[in-house]
C-alpha positions in Angstrom: -65.7 -58.0 13.1 -62.1 -56.9 13.1 -60.1 -57.7 10.0 -56.7 -59.8 10.2 -53.6 -59.7 8.6 -50.2 -61.6 8.7 -47.2 -60.1 8.0 -44.2 -61.9 7.1 -40.3 -61.3 6.1 -37.0 -61.6 7.7 -33.3 -62.2 7.6 -32.4 -58.6 7.1 -33.9 -55.3 8.4 -34.7 -54.6 4.7 -37.2 -57.4 4.9 -38.7 -56.2 8.3 -38.8 -52.4 8.3 -41.4 -52.0 5.5 -43.7 -54.1 7.2 -43.3 -52.1 10.5 -43.9 -48.8 8.4 -47.3 -50.3 7.4 -48.3 -51.0 11.2 -49.9 -47.7 12.2 -51.9 -47.5 9.1 -53.2 -51.0 9.5 -54.1 -50.5 13.2 -56.0 -47.2 11.8 -57.9 -49.5 9.5 -59.0 -52.0 12.3 -56.7 -54.8 11.6 -55.3 -57.4 14.0 -51.9 -58.1 13.1 -50.0 -61.3 13.5 -46.2 -61.4 12.4 -44.6 -64.7 11.2 -40.8 -64.9 11.2 -38.0 -67.3 11.9 -37.9 -68.9 15.5 -34.8 -66.4 16.5 -34.1 -64.2 13.3 -33.5 -60.4 13.8 -37.0 -60.0 12.8 -38.1 -61.3 16.1 -36.7 -58.5 18.0 -37.7 -55.7 15.9 -41.3 -56.9 15.9 -41.5 -57.6 19.5 -40.5 -53.7 20.2 -43.7 -53.0 18.2 -45.7 -54.9 20.5 -47.0 -57.2 17.7 -47.8 -60.8 18.3 -44.9 -62.9 16.8 -44.9 -66.7 16.0 -41.6 -68.3 14.8 -41.5 -71.1 12.1 -38.6 -73.2 11.0 -36.8 -71.9 8.0 -34.1 -72.8 5.5 -32.1 -71.0 2.9 -32.3 -71.9 -0.9 -28.9 -71.7 -2.3 -28.4 -71.1 -6.1 -25.0 -73.1 -5.6 -24.2 -76.7 -4.6 -24.1 -77.2 -0.8 -25.1 -80.0 1.6 -26.9 -77.3 3.7 -29.4 -77.3 0.6 -30.3 -80.8 1.6 -30.8 -79.9 5.3 -32.5 -76.7 4.8 -35.3 -78.4 2.3 -36.3 -80.3 5.4 -36.7 -77.0 7.4 -38.5 -75.4 4.5 -41.2 -78.3 4.5 -41.2 -78.2 8.6 -41.8 -74.2 8.3 -44.5 -74.8 5.7 -46.4 -77.3 8.0 -46.1 -74.8 10.9 -47.2 -71.9 9.1 -50.3 -73.6 7.5 -51.3 -74.7 11.1 -50.9 -71.0 12.5 -52.8 -69.5 9.4 -55.4 -72.1 10.2 -55.6 -70.9 13.5 -55.5 -67.3 13.1 -57.7 -67.3 10.0 -56.5 -64.0 8.6 -58.1 -62.2 5.7 -54.9 -61.6 3.8 -51.1 -62.0 4.1 -48.4 -59.2 3.3 -44.8 -60.6 2.7 -41.8 -58.5 2.4 -39.8 -61.4 1.4 -36.6 -63.3 2.5 -36.8 -67.1 2.7 -38.7 -67.1 6.1 -41.5 -65.8 3.8 -41.8 -68.6 1.3 -43.6 -71.3 3.7 -45.9 -68.9 4.9 -47.1 -67.7 1.4 -47.1 -71.1 0.1 -49.3 -72.3 2.9 -51.7 -69.0 2.6 -52.2 -69.7 -1.3 -52.7 -73.6 -0.2 -55.7 -72.2 2.1 -56.8 -69.6 -0.5 -55.9 -66.8 1.6 -55.0 -63.7 -0.8 -51.2 -62.8 -0.5 -49.4 -59.6 -1.6 -45.8 -59.6 -2.1 -43.1 -56.8 -2.0 -40.0 -56.7 -4.1 -37.6 -54.1 -3.0 -34.7 -54.6 -5.6 -34.7 -54.0 -9.3 -34.4 -57.7 -10.3 -36.5 -60.0 -8.0 -34.9 -62.4 -5.4 -35.2 -65.9 -5.5 -37.5 -66.1 -2.6 -40.1 -63.9 -4.3 -39.6 -65.7 -7.7 -40.8 -68.8 -5.9 -44.0 -67.0 -4.4 -45.1 -65.4 -7.6 -47.6 -67.8 -8.4 -49.1 -67.7 -5.1 -49.7 -63.8 -4.9 -52.4 -61.8 -6.2 -50.1 -58.8 -6.6 -46.6 -57.9 -6.3 -45.6 -54.5 -5.5 -42.0 -52.9 -6.5 -39.8 -50.1 -6.2 -38.4 -49.6 -9.6 -40.3 -49.1 -12.9 -37.8 -51.6 -14.7 -38.9 -54.3 -12.2 -42.3 -54.5 -13.8 -41.0 -56.6 -16.9 -39.8 -59.1 -14.5 -43.2 -59.7 -12.9 -46.4 -62.1 -14.0 -48.5 -59.9 -16.4 -50.9 -58.0 -14.6 -49.8 -58.7 -11.0 -47.1 -55.9 -10.9 -47.7 -52.5 -9.1 -45.2 -50.0 -8.9 -45.8 -48.6 -5.1 -42.4 -47.6 -3.7 -41.5 -49.1 -0.6 -43.6 -48.4 2.9 -41.6 -45.8 4.9 -42.1 -45.3 8.5 -44.2 -42.1 8.9 -41.9 -40.7 11.5 -39.0 -40.4 9.3 -40.9 -37.9 7.3 -41.5 -35.8 10.3 -37.9 -34.7 11.0 -36.7 -31.4 12.1 -33.8 -29.7 10.9 -33.2 -27.7 14.1 -33.3 -30.8 16.1 -31.1 -32.7 14.1 -28.4 -30.0 14.2 -28.7 -29.8 17.7 -28.2 -33.6 18.3 -25.2 -33.5 15.9 -23.8 -30.4 17.3 -23.5 -28.3 14.2 -24.4 -24.8 14.0 -26.1 -25.0 10.4 -23.7 -22.6 8.7 -22.2 -25.0 6.4 -24.2 -27.6 4.4 -24.2 -31.1 6.1 -23.2 -34.0 4.3 -24.5 -37.8 5.7 -23.0 -40.9 5.3 -25.5 -43.7 5.8 -25.4 -47.4 5.4 -22.1 -48.0 7.1 -22.7 -51.6 8.2 -19.5 -53.9 7.9 -20.2 -54.0 3.8 -19.5 -50.4 3.9 -15.9 -50.4 5.3 -14.3 -49.4 2.2 -16.6 -46.2 2.0 -15.8 -45.6 5.8 -12.1 -45.4 4.7 -12.9 -43.2 1.6 -14.8 -40.5 3.5 -12.5 -40.3 6.3 -9.3 -39.9 3.8 -11.2 -36.9 2.2 -11.9 -35.2 5.1 -9.3 -32.5 4.7 -10.9 -31.9 1.2 -14.5 -31.8 2.3 -14.4 -30.3 5.7 -13.7 -26.7 4.6 -17.1 -26.7 2.8 -19.3 -29.2 4.6 -20.1 -30.4 8.3 -20.1 -34.2 8.0 -22.1 -36.7 10.1 -21.0 -40.2 9.6 -23.0 -43.3 10.4 -20.1 -45.6 10.4 -21.8 -49.1 11.6 -21.2 -51.1 14.8 -17.6 -51.3 15.9 -16.5 -48.8 13.0 -15.6 -45.5 15.0 -12.1 -44.1 14.4 -11.3 -42.8 18.0 -8.2 -40.7 16.3 -10.7 -38.6 14.7 -12.9 -37.9 17.9 -13.2 -34.0 18.4 -12.5 -33.3 14.5 -14.3 -30.0 14.2 -17.1 -30.4 11.9 -16.8 -34.3 11.8 -19.3 -36.3 13.9 -19.4 -40.1 13.7 -22.1 -42.5 15.2 -22.2 -46.1 15.0 -26.0 -46.2 14.8 -28.8 -43.6 15.1 -32.3 -44.7 15.8 -35.1 -42.4 17.3 -33.0 -39.0 16.0 -32.6 -40.5 12.6 -35.5 -38.6 11.3 -33.8 -35.5 12.5 -30.5 -36.2 11.3 -31.9 -36.7 7.8 -33.8 -33.5 8.1 -30.3 -31.7 9.0 -28.8 -33.3 6.1 -28.2 -31.6 2.6 -26.8 -34.4 0.7 -26.1 -38.1 1.4 -23.4 -40.5 0.8 -24.7 -44.1 0.6 -24.7 -47.7 -0.3 -27.5 -48.4 -2.7 -29.7 -50.8 -0.6 -33.4 -50.7 -1.8 -35.0 -49.2 1.5 -32.4 -46.6 1.7 -32.9 -45.3 -1.7 -36.6 -45.3 -1.2 -36.1 -43.1 1.9 -33.8 -40.8 -0.2 -36.7 -40.2 -2.8 -39.4 -40.0 -0.3 -37.1 -37.2 1.6 -35.8 -35.6 -1.6 -32.2 -35.8 -0.5 -29.5 -35.7 -3.4 -27.3 -38.8 -2.9 -23.9 -40.0 -4.1 -24.3 -43.7 -4.2 -21.6 -46.6 -4.2 -23.3 -49.7 -4.5 -21.9 -53.1 -3.1 -19.8 -54.6 -6.0 -20.8 -57.9 -7.8 -18.1 -59.7 -5.6 -20.0 -59.0 -2.4 -23.5 -59.6 -3.5 -25.6 -60.5 -6.4 -25.2 -57.1 -8.3 -28.7 -55.9 -7.3 -27.5 -52.7 -5.7 -25.4 -51.8 -8.9 -28.8 -52.0 -10.9 -30.8 -50.2 -8.3 -28.2 -47.2 -8.0 -28.0 -46.9 -12.0 -32.0 -46.8 -12.1 -31.8 -43.9 -9.5 -29.1 -42.2 -11.6 -31.0 -42.7 -14.8 -34.2 -41.2 -13.0 -32.0 -38.0 -12.2 -32.3 -38.8 -8.4 -28.8 -39.3 -7.6 -25.0 -40.2 -8.8 -23.7 -43.5 -9.1 -20.1 -44.4 -8.9 -19.4 -48.1 -9.1 -16.9 -49.2 -6.3 -14.4 -50.5 -8.9 -14.0 -47.0 -10.3 -14.1 -45.0 -6.9 -11.1 -42.8 -6.5 -10.3 -40.3 -3.9 -10.3 -37.3 -6.3 -13.5 -38.6 -8.2 -15.1 -38.9 -5.0 -14.4 -35.4 -3.5 -15.5 -33.9 -7.1 -18.6 -35.8 -7.2 -19.9 -34.7 -3.8 -19.2 -31.0 -4.5 -21.0 -31.2 -7.8 -23.9 -33.0 -6.1 -24.2 -30.0 -3.8 -23.6 -27.4 -6.4 -26.5 -29.2 -8.8 -28.6 -30.1 -5.8 -31.7 -28.4 -6.9 -31.9 -30.4 -10.2 -31.9 -33.7 -8.2 -34.7 -32.5 -5.8 -36.8 -31.2 -8.8 -36.5 -34.7 -10.4 -37.5 -36.3 -7.2 -40.4 -34.2 -6.7 -41.7 -34.8 -10.0 -41.4 -38.6 -9.4 -44.7 -40.6 -8.5 -42.5 -42.6 -6.2 -42.4 -41.7 -2.7 -43.6 -43.2 0.5 -45.1 -46.5 -0.5 -47.3 -46.9 2.6 -50.6 -45.5 1.1 -50.3 -47.4 -2.1 -49.5 -50.7 -0.3 -52.4 -50.2 2.2 -54.9 -49.3 -0.8 -54.0 -52.9 -2.3 -54.6 -54.6 1.2 -58.0 -52.6 1.4 -59.1 -53.9 -2.1 -58.3 -57.5 -1.5 -59.9 -57.6 2.2 -63.2 -55.7 1.2 
């Protein structure tokens, strides 16, 4: 008889892509898979592309501040709980794996009520509220940072790293250079993480082009709607709103990276052994988790961190040149780390609790 697993998580791509990374290994192990997410969240489209059965439930965000929406969303959370419980009773999974986000809370709570083992994954250095609400219901909580273990219930934390899609590790430098249009004679600087939250970084990079292009070819993933057409055709500079299938090759072609400090990007950086300059989202724009993530990577010798408030044009250019000159030191630190692709570690835990 095939084993069954429910995957859950949503709200942002970071709560979905690690689940997607587990799918090939789960299929190889003979698991039937059901994904439970919100009715029309971004996770729905991402999972349906993987041809995985998907069921939606009601969900609500539990805010840390006073808001009338807290009242209405509490009702959605309870509705989602009963919908999740019904789905779990019908599907009868052997285990639930949750990547977090508020859609996961009713699923995890319903699974615990039905005595189905639950494994959580926490991406950031300090746990988010959704996962905090689920700790008591989980048999194990996986994490990406050694510092996170002290925040987790004793005996339940496991340092696994984040599951990364297998294909990202199979990129070709030659294919990447061909796709970008570079000849490989200069080192390649790649900026990744150019969503709306990285507009400041987009501007800093573009302003620094005259200082960087003599030494680097630059591929800029600038985010939807953020292309600067006045720079189209600039020798040595190529911009994309988004790269999907070819991302593995663009990664392989890149020598150093410039990025925000979202947890999943950081795990890709260490798995691919790419030295990076990190400029985390400021506390004004987030709960400060990216700052902690970035400083942890800097302390482990994997990357350089400049907080946005301290980012200057001259300092930015110098940091990138220094990063490239000392790249071997950062690569060696990442090669010596036990962190990498978390797929195998997470799958081993799933195996352990479904024997």
